[in-house]
SEDRENVEX-709193 format. One line per 8 residues: number of its first residue (from 1); for each residue x, y, z of C-alpha. Coordinates in steps of 0.02 Angstrom, whole numbers, plus 50000, padded with zeros to 5 digits. Example, Ala and Ser with C-alpha at 12.3 -4.5 7.8 and 13.67 -1.06 7.14 Angstrom:
BEGIN
1 = 50615,49775,50390 ~ 50684,49947,50357
This chain:
BEGIN
1 = 49888,50759,48432 ~ 49996,50616,48374 ~ 50035,50458,48474 ~ 50191,50356,48445 ~ 50206,50187,48530 ~ 50371,50102,48558 ~ 50459,49997,48688 ~ 50621,50026,48782
9 = 50689,49872,48869 ~ 50518,49789,48849 ~ 50429,49937,48937 ~ 50294,50021,48832 ~ 50324,50206,48796 ~ 50174,50307,48741 ~ 50238,50467,48664 ~ 50121,50612,48635
17 = 50153,50756,48515 ~ 50052,50917,48505 ~ 49904,50967,48613 ~ 49810,50850,48726 ~ 49642,50903,48791 ~ 49461,50843,48814 ~ 49436,50817,48628 ~ 49575,50687,48613
25 = 49628,50626,48785 ~ 49522,50468,48755 ~ 49662,50414,48635 ~ 49789,50415,48778 ~ 49664,50324,48888 ~ 49644,50190,48753 ~ 49831,50167,48735 ~ 49859,50149,48924
33 = 49718,50025,48946 ~ 49772,49927,48793 ~ 49947,49908,48863 ~ 49877,49848,49028 ~ 49762,49722,48943 ~ 49917,49653,48857 ~ 49998,49626,49025 ~ 50110,49779,49034
41 = 50099,49851,49208 ~ 50251,49966,49196 ~ 50220,50108,49075 ~ 50306,50270,49020 ~ 50202,50413,48956 ~ 50316,50533,48863 ~ 50240,50709,48861 ~ 50401,50797,48819
49 = 50337,50855,48649 ~ 50168,50921,48700 ~ 50121,51104,48688 ~ 49961,51101,48789 ~ 49884,50989,48923 ~ 49717,51009,49013 ~ 49637,50934,49166 ~ 49550,50796,49070
57 = 49717,50724,49027 ~ 49771,50730,49210 ~ 49616,50622,49249 ~ 49669,50495,49117 ~ 49844,50489,49188 ~ 49775,50465,49366 ~ 49663,50325,49305 ~ 49809,50241,49219
65 = 49917,50257,49374 ~ 49781,50178,49480 ~ 49759,50037,49354 ~ 49941,49988,49349 ~ 49971,50006,49533 ~ 49828,49887,49573 ~ 49928,49760,49472 ~ 50093,49797,49556
73 = 50160,49909,49421 ~ 50197,50091,49392 ~ 50173,50235,49274 ~ 50312,50363,49248 ~ 50291,50531,49161 ~ 50426,50609,49051 ~ 50391,50791,49025 ~ 50447,50969,48984
81 = 50433,51126,49091 ~ 50247,51145,49044 ~ 50205,50971,49110 ~ 50312,50997,49263 ~ 50223,51160,49302 ~ 50049,51083,49282 ~ 50092,50932,49390 ~ 50170,51045,49521
89 = 50025,51165,49528 ~ 49899,51024,49544 ~ 50003,50931,49675 ~ 50022,50778,49566 ~ 50208,50775,49576 ~ 50184,50682,49738 ~ 50096,50540,49642 ~ 50187,50530,49476
97 = 50370,50494,49456 ~ 50421,50639,49341 ~ 50573,50622,49234 ~ 50664,50725,49102 ~ 50705,50576,48991 ~ 50640,50406,48945 ~ 50800,50324,49012 ~ 50778,50407,49182
105 = 50596,50350,49184 ~ 50649,50175,49142 ~ 50776,50172,49282 ~ 50639,50233,49402 ~ 50522,50094,49352 ~ 50646,49950,49379 ~ 50577,49824,49503
């Protein structure tokens, strides 16, 4: 797994490449919590370039969502058909704003 951090219009984007599972999801956790500690309460997690995701990652995303919402923020997911299928099967599409591009996610996070 590779993590690329960047910002689009001052909103942190955490981009993940490869497979994300129990062995490495702590890295995503650390990036989300680091951004929140720095005062960023609107985040985009870009999972468009992942090839595998397991339930441990879903727990990290839920924890991140809870963290930013308690501070009045939001967490948007950018994904591919695999991510969409996993979120739909688990019912998490009701909780996470799901987008096909970072620009769409950014528009959805505007206050």
